[in-house]
N, C-alpha and C positions, 0 to 999 in steps of 0.2 A: 074521414079523419076521426081518430079515437079521442075520447076524453081521458084524462088521467085521474086516478083515484089513489088515496092513501090506503094501501092494503094492510099495512102494519106499522106500528110505532112503538118506540121504547125510549127510556131515558136512564141515565146513571148519574148519581152524585156521590162524591167521596164520603167516607164514614166520618171524617174529622169535622166536627161542628165547632165553629168559633162564634160565640155570642158577642154582642157589642161590648159587654163588660170584659170579655177576654182581651179585646183590643186595647183596653186601658192599660195593659201591661207594657205596651209598646209606645203609646202616644197619649197626649192630653186630649181626652175625649170623654164622652159619657153615652150611656144608652139613650138618654133623653135627647141629646144633641143629634145623634145619628137618626133616631126614629123621626124626629121633627122634620129633618131635611130630606130624608129618603124613604121612610117607612120600613126600613130594614131592621130586623131583630137579630138575625144570625145569617151565616153563610157557611159553605163547605170549602175546605181546602184539601187538595190532593196531597198524598204523601210526597215528601220532597224527593225521594228516590224511588223509582220503580213504577210510579203512577204518572202517566204522561197524557198529553192531549190525545194521542193516538189510542192508547190503551183504554181511556174512558170512552172514546168514540166506538171502539170495538165492543165494549160491554153494552152500550146502547143499541148498537147495530144488531147484536145477537138476538136481543129481545124483539126488535122490529122485524127481523127476518123470520123468526119463528112465528110471530103473530100474522105474518103475511102468507103463512103456509108455503114457504119456499125455503131454499137453502143458499148458503154462501156461494156454492158452485153455480147456481142459476142466476146470480146477479150479473148483469151484463154492462153496467156502467156505475161508477162511483163519483159522487160530488161531495167534497169535504170542505165545509166552511169553518174558518177559524182566523183569529188575529194573533194567536199564540202557538204557532207551529213548533214541533219538536226540534226541527232544524230550520235554518233560514231557507235552505233548499237541500234536498227535494222536499216537496210538500207531504202533508199527512195522508193524502189520498193513496199514494203508492205504499206507504207504510201499513195502512189499514188493509189494503189489498193483499199484501204479503202476509200479515199477521193472521188473516182470516182464510188463507189458502184458496183464494179465488183464482179463476182462470186469468189469462192475460188480457183483462178487460181494460177499457179506458178509465183513467182516474183524473178528475179535474179538481183543482183547488180554487176556492173562492175567497178573496181577501176583501170583503166588504163589511167587516166589523159587525156592529150590532144588527145591520140589515142583511148579513151574510146568508142566513138561512132562507130568508124570503127570496133573495136573489137566486140562490141555489135551487130552490123549489121551482122558480119560474123557468130556469134553464132546463131542469128535468121535465117539466110539463111540456116544453116544446119538443123534446126528443120523443116523449111518449106519443104525443099527438100526431107526429109525422110517421110513426111506426118504426123509427130507427132502433129503439130499444123497448124491451118489455118488462124488465125488472131493474129499476134504478134505485140505488141506495143513496139517500141524502142525509148527511151527517153534519151536525153543528156541535163543536166541542171546544172547550177553553180551559187552559190552566193559567189563570192570571196570577196566582199567588207567588210564583217564582220571580216576578218582575215588578212588584209593587214597592212603594216607598213606605215602609211601616215605621214612620216617625211622625211627630206632630206636624212637621213641614208638609208631609204628603197625605195627611189624613183626609183631605177633601176628596181625594181620588180613591185611596186605598180602602176606605171603609165601605165603598160601594160594591166592589167586585168580588165574585166568587167563582168557584170551579165547578164544572159539570159537563154533561154531554146529552144530546138528544138525537134521535134518528127516525127516519121514516122510509118505507119502501113504496115507491110509486109503480103502479101497474095500469095497463089500459082497461077501460070499461066502455061498454056500448049502451049502458043504461042512460036513457035520455034525461038530461038535466041533472045528472049526478057527477060528482067529482069536482075538479078545479074548474070553476067557471071563467075566471080571468085573473091575470096578475098584472101589476103596475109598478114600474121601477123608475126612480128619478135620482138625480144627483146635482149638487151645486158645490163646486170646489172653491168658491170665493172665500170661504172662511175655514179652509182646510186645517189651518194651524190652531184653531180654537179647541180642537180635540185631537191630539196626536201624540205619537211617540217618535221623536225626531231621529233617534239613533237605534239600530244601525240604519244606514241608508246611503245611497250613492251621492246624495246631495248634502251630506253631513257638513262639508266645508262651508256651505251657504249659511249655516246657522252659527258658525264660529266667528268671532270678531277678528281673530288672528289665526290664519291658517297658512302654513308654509306652502310654497309651490311644490308640485310633485317631484321635480328633480332633486329637491332638498330633503325629501322624505324617504327613509329607508323602506324598501319593499317589504310589505307585511306589517308595517307599523300600525298599531291599532289607533283608530280615531277616538275610541273611548279613553278619556283621561281621568285622573284622580279628581280634577276640578269639577268634571261633569257629575261625578258621584256626590261630591260635597255640596254642589249648588243645586242638585236635584234635576238638572237638565237631562240626565240619563234615564229618567223615569217618565212614565206617561204624564202628559199635561192636559188639563181640562179647564176651560172657562165655563163653569157650570151655568152661570146666568145666560150666556150666549146660546148654549146648547138647549137649555130649557125654553127660551123664547122662540127658537126655531122649531123645536119639536112640537110644541103645543099648537103650532100653526100647520105644520106639514102632516102630522098624524091624522087629524080630522079631514084634511084636504085629500090625502091619498085614499082614505077609507071611503070618502064621498065619491071619489073617482070610480072606485070599484063598484059601488052601489049603482051609480048612474049608468055605467056600462051595461049593467044587467037589469036595468029598469026596476030597481029595488030602492027601499028607503031604510034608514037606520033602525026603525022599529021592526023591520023584518029580520034583523040579526038575532039569532038565538045565542051565539057565543062569540064575543070578541076576545081574541088572544093578542094583547099588545106585547111588544118587546118589553121585558121587565127592566127598564132603565131607571125608573124612579116612581114610586107609588104616587107622588104628587102629580107627575105628568099623566099617569093613567087615570087618576081621578078627574083631572082637568078635561081630558079627552072624553071620558064618560059623561061628564056634565054637558060638554059642548054638543055631544051627539044625542043627548036626552035618553041615555040608557040607564036601566036599573042595575042593582048589584048582581042580580042573577044572570045578566047578559054580558058580564065582564069577568074574566078570570085573572087573578093576580096571585103570584106566589113569591114575589120578590122578598116578602117578609122572611121567608125561610132560606132562600138561596142567594140573595143579592142579585146583582146584575151579572149574568153569565154570557153576555153579548150574543155571539152567534148561536149559543146553545139555549138561550132563554126561551125563544118561541117554541122549539120542539119539546123542551122539558115541560113547559106550561101546557102545551097542547096535549101531550101524553097524560099528564097528571089530571087534567080536566076530564079527559076521556075515561081514564081509570076510575074516576070518582062518579061516573055516570052523568056528567054535566053536558056531554055531547052525545046525541042520539041519532039514529038513522033518520035522514031527511032534514036534519038541522042545517041552518045556514050559519057557517063558521067563517069569521073574518080574521085573518092574520095581518098584523101591521108592525112595522119596525122603522126606527130612525136612529142614525148613528153617525160616527165619524166619517168625514168626507166633504161635505155632508152627503150621505146617501139615505134614501128611504124607499119604502115600497109596501105593497099590500097584496094579499091573495084572498079571493073569495071562493069558498068551497061549499058545495052542497053535499053533506055527509051521506 
């Protein structure tokens, strides 16, 4: 059985920079308020027209494919992780396959939000290990800015998120002890509504206090109403305290699971790349694991939370800065809506 290695990686972020002070044009907030709660100083927003979740994924993929010394024509499977697809269906995987002129390869879309990339990486790892595929493109891309509530009412959520994309190419390796050592995935839907965007969805009627029976509704009638826009229920909802409390438990837990599986300890980690959810969460996890600043990479200060894109963007940036070297033990970890969480341990 093969091991899988990251043969190439790349990322793309939009050119439009929005600082915390820029957001004060739309809502009652301040740079101090945002930094104190999240650690974020600025984020990137995609162009409203022309720049999409898919197009950003394509830009990141081009870099990853070139660095893997391969071509788009040689990619034999695509896995695309996002919570902000261009269409409700079809998914972004086939749109990227079309845009990049790939052969009629399989394309899988993963909807696991903040942990989407780790889930996608784990799936790709299994396909490589069994020998089914030899060049798998894994993409995490998000365009949050089109669906956020840029008002004082929505500031607790909207100040956190940014746009961007990251990608890796996985290939088989026979080098002993190299590549992805193990991946670990978990979920707990008990508190699914603590972090969610309720609409659109087949269960939309469940959340409405008064919903007419289907025979009384004209076919094609939209479930989205003016009231939903006015009361904020059309936008993403987050119970920040609930998410924080769960994340600071599950992050160290799933990292510890990966280390135990491979008979390693936290001090063996050369670089931890946590999902960039909140700088306070990352700092808490760092302290819990007893890691120093050189063992943890954070870039949420520049990009905000890019959910499925945050891990590959941070991984690529850390590698480009020379903070990940051959032979290093790299740990990826993420926690997000669902709740879902996971980790991947890699010998670079």
